C-alpha positions as CSV (number, residue, x, y, z in Angstrom):
1,M,0.0,0.1,0.3
2,R,1.4,3.7,-0.9
3,T,2.2,5.5,1.6
4,P,0.6,9.0,2.6
5,T,2.3,12.4,2.2
6,S,-0.1,14.0,3.4
7,I,-3.1,12.9,6.0
8,V,-5.6,15.0,7.9
9,I,-5.8,14.3,11.7
10,D,-8.8,12.5,13.3
11,R,-9.7,11.0,16.7
12,R,-7.7,8.5,16.5
13,L,-4.2,10.7,15.6
14,A,-5.1,13.8,17.6
15,N,-2.8,14.6,20.1
16,R,-0.4,12.4,19.4
17,T,4.0,14.1,19.1
18,L,4.4,15.3,15.4
19,L,7.5,12.9,16.1
20,E,5.2,10.0,17.0
21,L,3.4,10.9,13.7
22,L,5.6,11.2,11.7
23,Q,7.2,7.4,12.4
24,A,3.3,5.7,12.7
25,S,1.1,7.4,9.8
26,F,4.5,8.3,7.0
27,S,6.5,4.6,8.1
28,L,9.8,6.8,8.6
29,S,12.3,5.4,11.2
30,R,12.8,8.2,14.1
31,K,16.4,8.7,12.9
32,H,14.4,10.0,9.3
33,A,11.7,11.8,10.8
34,L,14.0,13.8,13.3
35,S,15.7,14.6,10.0
36,T,13.0,15.4,7.6
37,L,11.9,18.3,10.4
38,H,14.7,19.6,10.6
39,N,15.2,20.5,6.7
40,R,11.5,22.0,7.0
41,Q,10.0,19.2,5.0
42,V,6.8,19.6,7.5
43,R,3.9,21.4,7.1
44,I,0.8,21.8,9.5
45,C,-2.0,23.5,7.7
46,G,0.6,25.0,5.4
47,G,2.9,26.5,8.0
48,V,6.4,24.4,8.6
49,C,6.9,23.1,11.3
50,I,10.1,22.0,12.6
51,D,9.1,20.9,16.5
52,P,9.4,16.8,17.0
53,Q,7.3,17.4,20.5
54,R,4.1,19.5,18.5
55,R,0.9,17.8,19.7
56,V,-1.0,17.6,16.5
57,K,-4.9,18.7,17.2
58,I,-8.1,17.3,15.6
59,G,-8.6,18.4,11.6
60,Q,-5.2,19.8,11.3
61,N,-3.7,18.9,7.7
62,V,0.4,17.1,7.7
63,Q,2.4,17.1,5.1
64,L,5.5,16.1,3.7
65,C,6.5,19.1,1.5
66,S,9.6,18.1,-0.1
67,P,10.9,15.2,-2.2
68,L,12.2,13.0,0.6
69,P,15.6,11.2,0.3
70,P,16.4,7.9,-2.4
71,G,16.1,4.6,-0.5
72,G,13.3,7.0,1.8
73,E,12.2,3.5,4.8
74,G,9.0,2.5,3.6
75,P,7.6,1.3,0.5
76,G,6.7,3.8,-2.4
77,V,7.7,7.0,0.4
78,R,7.6,10.2,-1.7
79,G,7.2,13.6,-0.2
80,K,5.9,16.0,-2.8
81,A,6.5,19.9,-3.4
82,C,4.0,22.5,-1.6
83,P,1.4,23.8,-4.7
84,I,3.4,26.4,-6.2
85,P,3.0,26.7,-10.1
86,A,5.7,25.6,-12.0
87,K,5.9,28.7,-13.7
88,S,5.1,31.4,-10.6
89,T,4.5,34.8,-11.5
90,L,4.1,35.8,-8.0
91,A,6.9,38.7,-6.5
92,P,9.7,37.1,-4.8
93,I,9.0,38.3,-1.2
94,A,4.6,36.7,-2.5
95,R,6.2,33.8,-2.0
96,Q,7.9,34.2,1.2
97,I,4.4,34.7,2.6
98,I,3.2,31.1,4.4
99,V,0.0,30.6,4.6
100,R,-0.7,29.5,8.5
101,F,-4.9,29.6,8.1
102,V,-7.7,30.6,5.8
103,D,-11.6,30.9,5.4
104,E,-14.1,32.5,4.6
105,H,-14.2,34.7,7.4
106,L,-10.1,35.3,8.0
107,A,-6.7,33.9,6.8
108,V,-4.0,34.4,9.3
109,V,-0.4,34.3,7.4
110,E,3.5,34.4,8.4
111,K,4.8,38.0,7.3
112,P,8.4,37.5,6.7
113,A,10.4,40.5,7.3
114,G,11.3,43.8,4.6
115,L,7.0,43.4,3.7
116,T,4.6,46.3,5.3
117,T,1.4,44.7,6.6
118,V,-0.7,46.9,4.8
119,R,0.1,50.8,3.7
120,H,-1.3,53.7,6.5
121,A,-3.8,55.7,4.9
122,D,-1.9,59.2,5.0
123,E,1.1,57.4,3.1
124,V,-1.5,57.0,0.1
125,Q,-3.5,60.5,0.4
126,S,0.5,62.7,0.7
127,L,1.3,60.9,-2.6
128,G,-2.1,60.7,-4.2
129,P,-4.1,57.9,-5.4
130,R,-2.0,56.9,-8.7
131,A,1.1,57.3,-6.9
132,K,-0.3,53.7,-4.9
133,K,1.4,51.9,-8.3
134,F,4.6,52.5,-7.9
135,L,5.4,51.9,-4.3
136,P,6.3,48.7,-2.8
137,P,3.4,46.3,-2.7
138,T,1.8,45.4,1.5
139,L,1.2,42.1,2.8
140,V,-2.0,43.3,2.0
141,D,-1.9,43.8,-1.8
142,L,-0.1,40.5,-2.5
143,L,-2.1,38.3,0.0
144,P,-5.4,37.1,-3.3
145,T,-2.0,36.8,-5.5
146,V,-0.6,34.4,-3.0
147,L,-4.2,32.6,-1.4
148,P,-4.8,30.4,-4.7
149,R,-1.9,28.5,-5.0
150,V,-3.3,27.2,-1.6
151,G,-6.4,26.4,-2.9
152,K,-8.1,29.7,-1.6
153,P,-9.5,31.8,-4.7
154,A,-9.2,35.6,-3.1
155,K,-12.7,36.5,-2.7
156,G,-13.5,40.6,-1.8
157,R,-11.1,43.1,0.1
158,I,-8.5,41.4,2.3
159,R,-8.6,43.6,5.5
160,A,-5.5,44.7,7.6
161,V,-7.0,44.5,11.8
162,H,-3.7,45.0,12.9
163,R,0.3,45.4,11.6
164,I,3.6,44.3,12.9
165,D,6.5,46.3,11.5
166,K,8.2,46.1,8.4
167,E,10.9,44.3,9.6
168,T,9.3,42.6,11.6
169,S,8.4,39.1,11.0
170,G,5.9,36.1,12.1
171,L,2.4,36.0,12.1
172,V,-0.7,38.6,11.3
173,V,-4.3,38.2,11.1
174,L,-6.1,39.5,8.4
175,A,-10.2,40.1,7.7
176,R,-12.1,39.0,4.7
177,T,-14.8,39.9,5.3
178,P,-16.8,43.5,7.2
179,A,-18.3,41.0,9.7
180,A,-14.7,39.4,10.2
181,E,-12.4,42.6,10.5
182,S,-15.3,44.2,12.7
183,H,-15.8,41.1,15.1
184,L,-11.7,41.0,15.4
185,G,-11.3,44.7,15.6
186,K,-12.9,44.7,19.1
187,Q,-10.7,41.2,19.9
188,F,-7.4,44.2,19.7
189,R,-9.1,46.7,21.4
190,A,-9.9,45.1,24.2
191,H,-6.9,42.9,24.3
192,T,-8.9,39.7,24.7
193,T,-5.8,37.9,21.5
194,G,-2.7,36.4,22.7
195,R,0.2,37.7,21.4
196,H,4.0,36.5,22.2
197,Y,7.3,38.5,20.6
198,L,11.1,36.7,20.1
199,A,13.4,39.5,20.2
200,L,17.5,38.3,20.5
201,V,18.7,41.9,22.4
202,R,21.5,43.4,23.7
203,G,22.3,42.8,26.9
204,H,21.2,40.5,30.5
205,A,17.7,41.3,30.0
206,Q,15.9,40.2,33.0
207,D,11.9,38.8,33.8
208,A,9.7,42.1,33.9
209,R,7.1,43.9,34.1
210,L,7.4,47.0,31.6
211,E,5.0,49.7,32.2
212,S,5.1,53.2,30.4
213,H,2.4,55.6,28.9
214,L,3.7,56.5,25.2
215,V,3.6,59.8,23.3
216,P,4.3,60.1,20.1
217,D,7.2,62.5,20.8
218,R,9.2,61.9,23.8
219,G,11.4,64.9,23.4
220,D,14.5,63.8,20.8
221,G,12.1,63.3,17.3
222,R,11.1,59.2,19.0
223,R,8.6,57.6,20.2
224,G,8.4,56.4,24.3
225,G,7.8,57.4,27.6
226,G,6.0,60.5,27.9
227,A,2.9,62.3,30.4
228,G,-0.8,61.8,29.4
229,G,0.0,59.0,26.4
230,Q,-1.3,55.7,26.2
231,L,-0.9,52.6,28.5
232,A,1.3,50.1,27.1
233,I,2.3,47.3,29.6
234,T,5.2,44.2,28.5
235,H,5.8,41.2,30.1
236,V,9.4,40.7,29.6
237,R,10.7,37.1,30.0
238,A,14.1,35.7,29.9
239,I,14.6,32.6,28.1
240,E,18.4,32.0,27.5
241,P,22.0,34.4,27.7
242,L,23.8,34.7,24.8
243,G,27.5,36.6,26.3
244,E,26.2,39.7,26.1
245,F,23.0,39.1,24.6
246,T,19.8,37.2,25.8
247,L,17.1,35.6,23.3
248,V,14.3,37.0,25.8
249,E,9.7,35.7,25.4
250,C,7.6,39.2,25.1
251,R,3.7,39.3,26.0
252,L,1.3,42.2,25.2
253,E,-0.6,42.6,27.9
254,T,-1.5,45.6,25.3
255,G,-0.5,47.2,21.6
256,R,1.0,50.4,21.1
257,T,2.5,51.1,18.0
258,H,6.1,50.2,18.6
259,Q,5.2,49.4,22.0
260,V,8.0,46.1,22.2
261,R,11.0,47.5,20.5
262,I,10.1,51.0,22.8
263,H,9.6,49.7,25.9
264,L,12.5,47.0,25.2
265,G,15.3,50.1,24.2
266,E,14.2,51.7,27.3
267,A,15.1,48.9,29.7
268,G,18.3,49.5,28.3
269,T,18.2,46.1,26.6
270,P,17.3,47.3,22.6
271,L,16.6,45.1,20.1
272,C,20.2,43.0,18.2
273,G,19.5,45.1,15.3
274,E,17.7,48.6,16.7
275,R,18.5,51.6,14.9
276,I,15.7,54.0,16.9
277,Y,14.8,52.9,20.0
278,D,18.2,52.0,21.0
279,R,19.5,55.2,23.4
280,P,18.4,57.0,25.6
281,L,16.6,60.8,25.9
282,H,18.9,63.0,24.5
283,G,21.4,60.0,24.2
284,K,24.0,58.3,22.4
285,P,23.3,55.0,20.8
286,L,23.9,51.3,22.8
287,P,26.8,49.8,21.0
288,D,25.4,46.3,19.0
289,A,28.0,43.8,18.4
290,S,25.7,41.7,16.9
291,G,26.1,41.7,13.3
292,A,22.4,42.0,12.9
293,K,20.6,43.7,10.0
294,R,17.4,44.0,10.7
295,P,15.4,44.5,14.3
296,M,15.6,41.1,15.6
297,L,11.8,40.7,16.2
298,H,9.2,37.4,15.3
299,A,6.0,37.4,16.0
300,A,6.1,34.0,17.4
301,Y,2.1,33.4,18.9
302,L,-0.9,34.6,18.1
303,A,-4.7,33.6,19.6
304,I,-7.5,35.0,18.9
305,D,-11.3,34.0,18.9
306,H,-13.0,32.7,15.4
307,P,-15.1,35.7,14.5
308,A,-18.6,33.0,13.7
309,T,-18.0,30.0,15.9
310,G,-16.0,32.1,18.6
311,K,-13.5,29.0,18.7
312,R,-10.3,29.9,20.5
313,M,-7.4,29.3,17.4
314,E,-4.3,29.3,18.1
315,W,-0.7,29.1,16.5
316,N,2.9,29.3,16.8
317,S,5.3,30.3,14.6
318,E,9.2,28.9,14.3
319,L,12.0,32.0,14.4
320,P,12.8,33.2,10.4
321,T,16.3,31.7,9.2
322,D,18.4,34.8,10.2
323,M,17.2,34.8,13.6
324,S,17.8,31.2,14.3
325,E,21.4,31.8,12.7
326,L,22.2,34.3,14.5
327,V,21.3,32.6,17.6
328,K,23.4,29.8,16.4
329,T,26.3,32.1,16.0
330,L,25.9,34.1,18.9
331,K,26.6,30.4,20.9
332,G,29.3,29.9,19.1
333,K,30.9,33.0,21.0
334,N,30.4,32.1,24.1
């Protein structure tokens, strides 16, 4: 019997670890299964997963997305590539967008660094509607060209209900209907969503609850703490010391513009690669020997209530290549 390359998790398979599933349902040895995960050849609902201990859930689609090496265990075992047209007309950055979930109400994707989530209205207004075609495309612009490759034709306007910075990578949810936009928007305004970031920072970060009121100009042209601003609360947890750097998790209790970047900078542990919020008020930038080419910030966890069913849904996202490689480099220096 031919070994499957894609399965949907049923009650019998639910709650197994991904490693167990690859061995039992895809006829892989433990060594081969671990290698397949390490080589990013496994996707869950369209998103790459490399965690062998992740537990699968009912309804998830698990797929071997790349050809397995010759001589792989199991009769007839052969992987297949993810459904991207042979002669794709997608822009190079669009090919980096990973669709994690999509239905008629919403889409959850992993945005690559270097891509703006949505164009600001004042940008279009200042440049004029005709200038839009000369501006770099945004995630909202590109997603309608990406959805068909995962078998979900684009219908109607894509609506951004929150955004992450252009140079920040990670999870973003977008609405596909006005009703979903309204429902999701209320969740973000009420701070009932779950949002965690992974950040690589300079210095020895400590667990902390960071609270301040953010104003557009703290006195040197930068956003930051000041009287009369919006309340912002970030919970920081140190995950791993890396010599003169630290890998941290930041959980948002509120969601203000540049909140994580500002709080980490004002705490004296700015992001590696940060060039704006990396200095005290009227002070000089803090040293950065990391060599990071962008602010090392990744939206790694997202939880929402589905706008139609009310079901709590959550997603995790692995560190992107540039961050994981930098972590390895800094580990090697210790």
